[in-house]
C-alpha positions in Angstrom: -19.7 118.1 -9.5 -20.3 115.0 -11.1 -20.9 111.5 -10.6 -17.2 110.8 -11.9 -15.4 112.9 -9.8 -16.6 111.9 -6.5 -16.4 108.4 -7.1 -12.1 109.4 -8.0 -12.3 111.1 -4.6 -13.6 108.2 -2.5 -11.0 106.0 -3.9 -8.1 108.5 -2.8 -9.6 108.9 0.4 -8.8 104.8 1.3 -4.8 105.8 0.2 -3.6 107.0 3.7 -5.2 103.7 5.7 -3.4 101.5 3.4 -0.4 103.4 3.5 0.1 104.1 7.5 -0.9 99.8 8.0 2.3 98.9 5.8 4.7 101.4 7.1 3.4 99.3 10.8 4.1 96.2 9.3 7.2 97.0 8.4 8.4 98.5 11.4 7.2 95.2 13.1 9.3 92.8 10.8 12.6 95.3 11.3 12.1 94.2 14.8 12.2 90.2 14.8 14.2 87.5 13.4 12.6 85.4 10.3 11.3 81.9 11.7 12.8 78.9 11.1 11.5 76.2 9.0 11.0 72.6 10.5 12.2 69.9 8.4 9.6 67.2 7.3 8.9 64.2 10.1 9.2 60.6 8.4 6.7 58.6 8.5 6.8 55.3 9.6 4.9 52.2 7.8 2.6 49.9 10.1 3.5 46.1 9.5 2.9 42.9 10.7 5.9 40.7 11.9 6.9 37.2 12.9 9.8 36.3 15.2 12.2 33.8 13.9 13.0 31.4 15.9 14.1 27.3 15.5 12.1 24.5 16.4 11.6 20.6 15.5 9.7 21.1 12.0 7.6 17.7 11.2 8.3 17.6 7.3 4.9 16.0 6.2 3.2 15.6 2.7 -0.7 15.2 1.9 -2.4 13.1 -1.3 -5.8 11.9 -1.5 -7.3 8.9 -2.6 -10.1 5.9 -2.6 -10.4 3.3 0.1 -9.4 -0.5 -1.1 -10.0 -3.9 0.9 -6.4 -5.1 2.0 -7.7 -8.4 0.4 -10.0 -9.5 -2.2 -11.4 -13.3 -2.5 -13.5 -14.2 -5.5 -16.0 -17.3 -5.2 -14.9 -19.1 -8.0 -16.6 -22.2 -8.8 -14.0 -25.5 -9.2 -16.1 -27.8 -9.8 -19.5 -28.0 -12.2 -22.8 -29.0 -10.6 -25.9 -27.5 -9.0 -26.0 -24.9 -6.2 -28.6 -27.2 -3.6 -27.5 -24.2 -0.7 -27.2 -20.7 -0.5 -26.4 -19.0 2.8 -28.8 -16.3 3.9 -26.8 -14.0 4.8 -24.4 -14.0 1.0 -26.2 -10.6 0.6 -24.2 -7.6 -0.9 -23.1 -5.3 2.5 -23.7 -8.1 4.7 -20.8 -9.3 7.1 -19.7 -12.7 7.1 -17.5 -14.7 9.3 -14.6 -16.8 8.3 -14.9 -20.2 7.8 -18.9 -19.7 7.1 -20.1 -22.0 4.0 -22.1 -19.7 1.8 -22.5 -22.2 -1.5 -22.6 -25.5 -1.8 -22.6 -27.4 -5.3 -24.6 -30.7 -5.0 -21.9 -33.5 -4.0 -23.5 -36.6 -5.5 -21.8 -37.0 -8.4 -18.2 -36.7 -6.4 -19.7 -39.0 -3.7 -20.6 -41.8 -6.1 -17.2 -41.3 -7.7 -15.5 -42.1 -4.4 -17.5 -44.9 -3.8 -16.3 -46.7 -7.3 -12.6 -45.7 -6.1 -13.2 -47.6 -3.2 -14.4 -50.3 -4.3 -11.9 -50.6 -7.1 -9.2 -50.3 -4.3 -11.2 -53.2 -2.3 -10.4 -55.1 -5.0 -7.1 -54.3 -5.9 -6.0 -55.6 -2.3 -7.7 -58.6 -3.0 -5.4 -59.3 -6.0 -2.0 -57.9 -4.1 -3.6 -60.7 -1.1 -4.2 -63.4 -4.0 -1.0 -62.5 -5.6 1.3 -63.2 -2.5 -0.5 -66.3 -1.9 0.4 -67.6 -5.1 3.7 -66.4 -4.8 3.9 -68.9 -1.7 2.2 -71.7 -3.2 4.5 -71.8 -6.3 7.8 -71.3 -4.4 6.4 -74.8 -2.4 5.7 -76.4 -5.7 8.9 -75.4 -7.5 10.8 -76.5 -4.2 9.3 -80.2 -4.4 9.3 -80.2 -8.7 13.3 -79.6 -8.1 13.5 -82.2 -5.5 11.7 -84.5 -7.8 13.9 -83.3 -11.1 16.9 -84.5 -9.1 15.7 -87.8 -8.5 14.7 -88.4 -11.8 18.4 -86.9 -12.7 19.8 -89.7 -10.8 18.0 -92.4 -12.2 18.2 -91.2 -16.1 22.1 -91.5 -14.6 21.5 -95.2 -13.1 19.4 -96.4 -16.6 22.1 -95.1 -18.6 25.3 -96.9 -16.4 22.9 -100.1 -16.4 22.3 -100.2 -20.0 26.5 -99.3 -20.9 26.6 -102.9 -18.7 23.4 -104.9 -21.1 22.0 -105.0 -17.6 19.0 -102.4 -18.4 16.7 -102.0 -22.0 17.3 -98.9 -24.2 13.3 -98.3 -24.0 14.3 -98.2 -20.0 16.6 -95.5 -20.5 14.6 -93.8 -23.0 11.6 -93.6 -20.0 13.8 -92.8 -17.1 14.8 -89.7 -19.7 11.5 -88.6 -20.2 10.7 -88.4 -17.0 13.5 -86.6 -15.9 12.4 -83.7 -19.0 8.8 -83.7 -18.0 9.5 -82.5 -14.4 12.3 -80.1 -15.7 10.1 -78.5 -18.0 7.6 -78.2 -14.3 10.5 -76.2 -12.4 10.6 -74.4 -15.3 7.3 -73.1 -15.7 7.5 -72.8 -11.4 10.7 -70.4 -12.1 8.6 -68.6 -15.1 5.6 -67.8 -12.6 7.9 -66.4 -9.4 9.5 -64.3 -12.2 6.1 -63.0 -13.2 4.9 -62.0 -10.1 7.3 -59.0 -8.9 6.2 -57.4 -12.5 2.4 -58.5 -11.7 2.8 -57.2 -8.5 4.4 -53.6 -9.5 1.5 -53.2 -11.8 -1.8 -54.2 -9.3 0.4 -51.5 -7.0 0.9 -48.8 -9.9 -2.8 -49.4 -10.4 -3.3 -48.7 -6.8 -1.7 -45.8 -6.9 -3.5 -44.8 -9.6 -6.9 -44.9 -8.3 -5.7 -43.7 -4.6 -4.5 -40.6 -6.9 -8.1 -40.7 -8.4 -9.4 -40.9 -5.0 -8.0 -37.8 -3.5 -8.8 -35.8 -6.5 -12.6 -36.8 -6.0 -12.2 -36.1 -2.7 -10.8 -32.8 -3.1 -13.6 -32.3 -5.5 -16.6 -33.0 -3.3 -14.6 -30.7 -0.5 -14.8 -27.8 -3.6 -18.6 -28.5 -3.6 -18.8 -26.8 0.0 -17.7 -22.7 -0.9 -16.5 -20.8 2.7 -15.1 -17.5 3.1 -11.3 -18.2 3.9 -11.6 -14.0 6.4 -13.6 -12.3 7.7 -15.5 -10.2 5.1 -17.9 -8.4 3.0 -19.9 -9.7 0.8 -19.3 -7.6 -1.9 -21.3 -9.3 -4.6 -23.3 -12.4 -5.0 -24.0 -14.0 -7.8 -24.8 -17.3 -7.2 -28.7 -18.5 -6.7 -29.7 -21.7 -5.3 -30.7 -24.2 -8.1 -28.5 -22.5 -10.8 -25.8 -24.8 -12.4 -22.5 -23.6 -11.4 -19.8 -24.2 -14.2 -16.0 -24.4 -13.5 -14.5 -21.3 -13.6 -17.5 -19.2 -12.5 -17.5 -16.3 -10.4 -20.4 -16.7 -7.8 -19.3 -14.1 -4.9 -17.0 -11.5 -4.5 -15.8 -11.0 -0.6 -13.9 -8.1 1.0 -11.7 -8.5 3.4 -12.0 -6.2 6.9 -9.1 -7.0 8.3 -6.9 -4.1 6.9 -8.3 -1.0 4.6 -5.7 0.4 1.7 -5.4 4.1 0.3 -3.3 4.5 -2.3 -2.4 8.4 -2.1 -0.8 10.3 -4.8 2.0 12.4 -3.4 3.9 14.9 -5.2 7.0 13.8 -5.5 9.0 17.0 -4.5 7.1 16.7 -1.1 7.5 13.3 -0.4 11.0 13.5 -1.0 11.8 15.5 2.5 10.0 13.1 4.1 12.6 10.0 3.7 15.6 10.1 5.7 19.1 9.9 3.8 20.7 8.1 6.0 19.5 4.4 5.2 22.1 2.3 2.7 19.3 1.8 0.3 22.4 0.0 -2.1 23.7 -2.0 0.6 20.5 -4.0 1.2 20.0 -7.3 -0.3 17.6 -7.8 -2.5 15.0 -9.2 0.1 15.4 -6.5 2.3 14.6 -3.7 -0.4 10.8 -4.3 0.0 10.6 -3.5 3.7 12.7 0.2 3.0 8.8 1.9 3.5 9.2 0.8 7.3 12.3 2.0 7.7 11.6 5.7 6.5 9.7 6.4 10.7 7.0 7.7 8.8 3.5 8.2 10.2 0.6 8.1 8.3 -2.9 9.4 8.9 -6.0 8.7 7.2 -8.6 11.7 7.1 -12.3 11.3 6.6 -14.1 14.8 5.5 -18.0 14.3 5.1 -19.3 17.9 6.2 -21.1 17.1 9.4 -18.7 14.0 9.6 -15.5 14.2 10.2 -13.1 11.2 11.2 -9.1 9.8 10.8 -7.3 6.6 11.5 -4.2 5.6 12.2 -2.0 4.2 8.8 1.3 3.1 8.3 3.3 3.7 4.9 2.8 0.1 3.5 4.9 0.5 0.3 4.9 2.9 -2.4 4.0 2.7 -6.1 6.4 0.8 -9.2 5.8 3.5 -11.1 6.2 7.7 -11.6 3.0 9.2 -12.9 4.7 11.6 -15.4 2.3 13.9 -15.8 1.4 14.7 -12.2 4.9 13.9 -11.1 3.3 12.2 -7.9 3.8 9.2 -7.0 1.7 6.4 -5.2 2.0 5.9 -1.3 0.0 3.0 -0.5 -1.5 3.6 3.7 -3.0 0.7 5.4 -5.5 0.6 8.4 -5.6 -2.3 10.7 -9.4 -3.1 12.0 -11.3 -0.3 10.0 -14.9 -1.7 10.7 -13.6 -2.6 14.5 -12.9 0.9 15.1 -16.1 2.4 13.6 -17.9 4.6 16.2 -21.9 5.1 15.7 -22.9 8.4 14.5 -18.9 9.7 15.5 -16.5 7.5 13.1 -17.9 5.4 10.5 -16.2 2.3 9.1 -13.8 3.0 6.6 -15.7 1.5 3.5 -14.6 0.8 -0.3 -14.4 3.3 -2.2 -14.3 6.1 0.5 -12.5 9.1 -0.9 -10.0 10.3 2.3 -7.2 12.2 2.2 -3.9 10.5 3.4 -0.8 12.5 5.9 2.2 11.6 5.6 4.7 13.1 8.6 8.3 12.4 8.7 10.7 12.1 11.2 11.2 15.7 12.8 13.9 17.9 11.8 15.2 20.1 14.9 16.9 23.7 14.8 15.1 24.6 11.4 13.9 28.2 10.3 9.7 28.5 8.6 8.4 31.6 7.9 5.0 32.5 6.2 4.5 31.3 2.7 3.8 34.9 2.1 6.6 36.0 3.5 8.7 34.7 1.0 9.2 37.3 -2.0 10.6 37.6 -5.1 14.1 39.5 -5.2 14.9 41.9 -8.7 17.3 38.8 -9.4 14.2 36.1 -8.9 16.2 35.3 -6.2 13.9 34.7 -3.0 13.9 36.8 -0.4 12.2 38.3 2.7 11.5 41.5 4.8 13.0 41.9 7.8 12.3 44.8 10.7 16.2 46.0 11.9 17.2 46.4 15.1 16.6 49.7 14.1 12.9 49.0 12.7 14.1 49.8 9.4 13.4 47.9 6.5 16.1 45.3 5.5 15.4 42.8 2.1 17.2 39.7 3.1 18.0 37.0 -0.1 17.2 33.9 1.7 17.6 29.8 0.2 14.2 28.0 0.7 13.9 24.8 1.1 11.0 22.9 1.8 7.0 24.4 1.3 4.9 23.1 3.1 0.8 24.3 3.1 1.0 27.7 4.2 5.0 28.1 5.5 8.1 28.0 4.2 11.2 26.7 5.6 14.6 29.2 5.2 17.7 27.3 4.6 20.1 30.0 5.2 19.7 33.8 4.7 18.0 34.1 8.4 18.9 34.1 11.8 17.3 32.7 15.2 15.3 36.5 17.0 14.9 38.1 13.0 11.9 40.2 12.8 9.9 38.8 9.6 7.3 41.0 8.1 3.9 39.4 6.9 3.0 42.5 5.7 2.6 43.4 1.5 4.8 46.5 1.3 4.1 48.4 -1.8 6.4 49.8 -2.3 9.2 48.4 -0.5 12.1 50.0 -0.4 15.4 49.5 1.5 16.2 51.5 4.8 12.0 52.7 5.2 11.2 53.1 8.6 8.7 50.8 10.1 6.1 50.3 12.9 6.4 46.7 13.7 3.8 44.7 15.3 3.4 41.0 16.4 1.4 39.3 15.0 0.9 36.3 17.9 -2.3 34.7 16.3 -0.2 33.8 12.9 2.8 32.5 15.4 0.6 30.4 16.7 -0.6 28.9 13.8 2.4 28.6 11.8 4.4 26.9 14.7 2.0 24.5 15.7 1.4 23.4 12.0 5.1 23.2 11.7 5.3 20.7 14.6 2.0 18.9 13.5 -0.1 19.9 15.6 -3.3 19.9 13.1 -4.1 19.4 9.7 -1.7 20.1 6.9 -4.4 22.7 5.9 -4.2 23.9 2.1 -1.4 21.1 1.5 -3.8 19.4 -0.9 -3.9 22.4 -3.1 -0.8 22.3 -3.7 0.0 18.7 -4.2 2.0 19.0 -7.9 3.2 22.4 -7.3 7.1 23.0 -6.9 9.2 23.6 -3.9 9.0 27.0 -4.1 5.9 28.1 -5.8 5.0 29.8 -2.7 6.9 33.0 -3.2 5.4 36.2 -4.6 6.5 38.9 -6.6 
């Protein structure tokens, strides 16, 4: 038997066992029903949620600016002369108390000027006294001359009567007339002298007034030779040196006041607007009260300094708003004031709020009760561009809610409409987000605590500065 035939015989021997196994399987299958196929199970998407509840939301805005002293005084020379005294503490950075004479200009010329004027005034007073005496004497002489004139006139009349009767000569009449005319002339001269005395007195009085004015001016110049600080301050510049000549108008020192410090922080208009209450009748206020409107806003202010290892803050007040809006950044300057920035210093903990420090300013408005807030990342853009929020429904299925957003502050957004207290807002990114998809929600307690702590202004408005010029709804994500 050949090898080829042996191979075919071996293959034929395999067929009977295979056919027998197939017959057994057919018999077994024929005696049972076919198994039912189970439907595929729906997988739930694990998400983190934050429960929405009404709170007292405190609107805030953050800006930055440089510290400037509330008062700056320039010691300007008002008189000329040599500087004969310079206070030893007149050096940059030194603190000087109010009323301290820091510079003195040589007063000799002004003291001599006062002495000359005083002598001239004494001369005027002597002339006035002499004029008064002259007036008295002239009036007495005038009275006598008038009586003599009356007698002379009577004598002339008698001589003329006698002449008419032929009892007196013409020479006697002429002599009586000459005597009468001489006395009348003296009376006229005395009367003229008395008439001139008031004018002379007025001239002397005017000269006295001029000299007194010059003396006051000289006394003022003498007072100006001593330059004293008007308030407690810190020396910013000190130019005047002892022995130098000071000219009028020359700036000899610059003193920064330490009673108050101011910061002009640039605040985005859309961040500042929610802080301003709408119940102030600005249109009805008189012009004199408009300047005090910022104090009626009820806005609290805090100035913060962050130097890494050193962090400090100061209570402040909103003093005023700048007169113009920056058209490029759409910000307005909010000027806040801090009282006693140096006396509040704590060595090693809080430094003095010194000039040119770069600080943050946080403004807090009146609390708004019953406000709903959500994390900023929870606001998305719907297909139509309207803001939407993902909500886990009562059946743990996704609901996509259109909402109206209000203020966006730091990491939170105020919801004006579209949510109800108790709604569970999804804060996990869902890709894709399908309406009705099954969720496995887990409350994010840590995020909830941060959210409501920030909404109540429990701490710094972290990250608010980064969005200082962003729009009110810039936190909405796609």
